[in-house]
Structures are given as structure tokens and as C-alpha cells.
C-alpha positions in Angstrom: 12.6 8.9 -5.4 11.1 9.4 -8.7 8.7 12.3 -8.6 5.3 11.1 -9.5 2.0 12.1 -9.8 -0.6 9.0 -10.0 -4.2 8.3 -10.3 -6.0 5.8 -7.5 -6.0 2.7 -9.7 -1.9 3.1 -10.9 -1.4 4.3 -7.6 -2.8 1.1 -5.8 -1.0 -0.9 -8.3 2.3 0.3 -7.2 0.9 -0.5 -3.5 -0.1 -4.0 -3.9 -3.4 -3.5 -2.8 -7.0 -3.1 -4.1 -8.4 0.0 -5.9 -11.2 -0.1 -3.0 -8.9 -0.4 0.6 -7.1 2.9 -1.1 -10.2 4.8 -1.8 -11.2 4.4 1.6 -8.3 5.7 3.2 -9.4 8.6 0.9 -13.2 8.7 1.8 -12.4 8.0 6.0 -9.3 11.1 5.0 -6.9 8.4 6.9 -4.9 9.8 3.3 -5.6 13.6 1.6 -4.3 13.2 -1.8 -4.7 16.5 -4.0 -7.5 16.5 -6.1 -7.6 18.0 -10.0 -11.6 18.3 -11.6 -12.8 14.7 -10.0 -9.0 13.0 -9.9 -6.9 11.8 -6.6 -3.7 12.3 -7.7 -1.5 10.3 -5.5 2.4 11.7 -5.6 5.9 10.4 -3.6 4.4 12.2 0.1 1.0 10.6 -0.1 2.3 7.3 -1.3 4.5 7.0 1.4 1.9 7.3 3.9 -0.6 4.8 2.3 2.2 2.6 2.5 2.5 2.9 6.1 -1.0 3.5 6.5 -1.7 -0.2 5.0 1.5 -1.4 7.1 0.0 0.1 10.0 -3.4 -1.4 9.3 -1.7 -4.6 8.2 0.2 -5.9 11.1 -2.2 -3.5 14.4 -5.9 -4.2 13.0 -5.9 -0.3 14.1 -9.6 1.7 13.2 -9.6 3.9 10.4 -9.7 6.8 13.2 -6.0 5.7 14.2 -4.9 5.4 11.1 -6.2 8.9 10.1 -4.0 10.4 13.2 -1.2 7.9 12.7 -0.4 9.8 9.2 -1.7 12.6 10.3 1.1 12.8 13.1 3.8 11.6 10.4 2.4 14.1 7.2 3.0 16.9 10.1 6.3 15.8 11.5 8.4 13.3 9.2 7.5 13.3 5.6 7.9 16.5 4.1 11.2 17.3 1.1 13.9 15.6 3.3 14.7 12.5 2.5 12.8 9.9 3.8 15.5 7.2 2.9 17.7 8.5 5.6 15.5 7.6 8.6 15.9 4.2 9.0 13.2 4.0 11.7 10.3 6.2 13.0 8.3 5.5 15.8 5.0 6.6 17.1 3.4 7.4 20.9 0.3 6.7 21.4 -0.4 8.0 25.4 -4.4 6.2 26.6 -3.9 9.0 29.5 -2.0 11.8 30.3 -0.2 10.9 33.1 0.6 7.0 32.2 3.2 5.3 30.0 3.4 5.9 26.1 2.7 2.9 23.7 5.9 2.8 21.3 4.9 1.3 17.5 8.5 1.5 15.4 7.7 1.5 11.4 10.6 0.4 9.1 9.9 3.7 7.1 13.8 3.0 5.0 12.3 -0.5 3.8 8.9 0.8 3.2 10.5 3.6 1.1 13.0 1.1 -0.7 9.1 -0.9 -1.5 7.7 1.4 -2.9 10.0 2.9 -5.2 11.3 -0.7 -6.4 6.9 -1.6 -7.5 6.4 2.4 -8.9 6.6 0.5 -12.5 3.7 -1.2 -11.9 2.2 2.1 -12.3 3.1 2.0 -15.9 1.3 -1.2 -16.5 -1.8 -0.1 -15.3 -2.7 2.8 -18.2 -5.6 5.1 -17.7 -8.6 4.6 -20.0 -11.6 6.4 -19.9 -14.8 5.1 -19.0 -17.1 3.5 -20.8 -16.0 1.9 -24.7 -12.9 -0.6 -24.9 -10.8 0.3 -26.4 -10.8 -2.0 -29.9 -9.3 -5.0 -30.1 -9.2 -5.7 -26.7 -10.6 -8.9 -27.0 -7.5 -10.4 -29.4 -5.5 -9.1 -26.8 -7.2 -10.5 -23.6 -7.1 -14.1 -25.3 -3.3 -13.4 -26.8 -2.0 -12.5 -22.4 -3.8 -15.9 -22.2 -2.5 -17.8 -24.3 1.0 -17.1 -23.5 -0.1 -17.1 -19.5 -1.3 -20.8 -20.1 1.7 -21.4 -22.4 4.0 -20.5 -19.8 2.6 -22.7 -17.2 3.0 -26.2 -19.0 3.4 -29.0 -16.6 1.6 -27.1 -13.9 -1.5 -29.3 -13.2 -4.8 -28.0 -12.4 -4.6 -29.2 -8.3 -1.5 -26.9 -7.9 -2.5 -24.3 -9.2 -5.3 -24.2 -6.5 -2.7 -24.7 -4.1 -1.4 -22.0 -4.2 -4.1 -20.2 -4.7 -5.0 -21.6 -1.6 -2.0 -21.0 0.0 -1.5 -17.1 -1.4 -4.8 -16.5 0.4 -3.9 -18.4 4.0 -1.2 -16.8 4.1 -2.9 -13.2 3.7 -5.5 -14.2 6.6 -2.5 -15.2 8.8 -2.6 -13.1 11.9 0.3 -10.6 12.4 3.3 -12.0 14.1 3.7 -10.8 18.0 6.6 -10.0 20.2 6.6 -8.9 23.8 11.0 -7.5 24.5 11.2 -6.2 28.3 14.0 -3.3 28.8 15.3 -1.4 32.1 16.3 1.4 32.9 
């Protein structure tokens, strides 16, 4: 994976999440990106930790405290200088009490790293502009991009667009699939 250093907005574009969600993970210390001046910088290691954290959050709906524990355990024991793509899966075990059998969660680390690699070009789209004044001719560029998008939509009706948006939102609200398997020793 190519070495990167992305700002929060660029990292959220690469991860495909809202910048506020990524900022919340940083504020709750689930992720600990490097900080320079007043900016958080996300390198490959932190991006992969974020990808795993969002994967766990989406799959399990875990609390921020558990996400922080899981990502710290991954950071300490797994994600480092070694090639992450060599490991297909990683397992997290959580033991509620000292004498009980642990709960295991399997994470497809290689697939998540591959997704992250494919999404890295998104960072180029989200250039970091200073706050305050907009660059000159921003309205003209915005109108041009809207005209291009309208031309590409061509024969699509408004009801088809509304149906597509509703379908997308419904898919995001769908609860995770839970399966149960039994193993004999």
C-alpha cells in the first residue's frame, strides 16, 4: 500500500464515511492519528484501524469504549510495519469473566485493506481548501458540474431518482446479518 498522510476530510472520503463520524472516533480516542499543528494526519496504519472500527461498528453496533479497546488491541498486536495483506483474517476475543469461554469476532482484514487501497484515489478529489473565502469562480464550476450531471442523467425521471435514494437509505438502515454456527471439539 502506498504511504499516505491525509487530513480528516480526505480520510473520510477514502473511508466513505461522514467527516463528523471520523471526527467522533478521534474525539472518543478510538483512533489516535498523528497531530501536527491543529491538524490530524491519517497514515496507512490509522486508516486501516478506522476501516476496522467502522466495520465493527456497522456489523456489531458496538459502543465507543469497546471500539477503542478493539482498535488499541489491533494496533499493539497486529497492525505495524509488516504487510497487512498477508493476513486474510484476524480474530478478536473478548472474555467477559476470567473463567468463561471467550467470544470471538473474525475480521476480514485483507479485504478491508484491499477496499482501502482501491478508495485512496478519492483523497485527490477532496482538496483541502482554507476556511473562509471561497476560491474565485466557484459558482461557475458548481453550475458546470450540475449541468454535466444533468446531461448524464438524461432519460431518468424524478421518481426513479427518489426510488434510488430511498433504496440506498433503506440498505444503510438494514441490520447486520447474524448467523450461528456450531463447532464440535
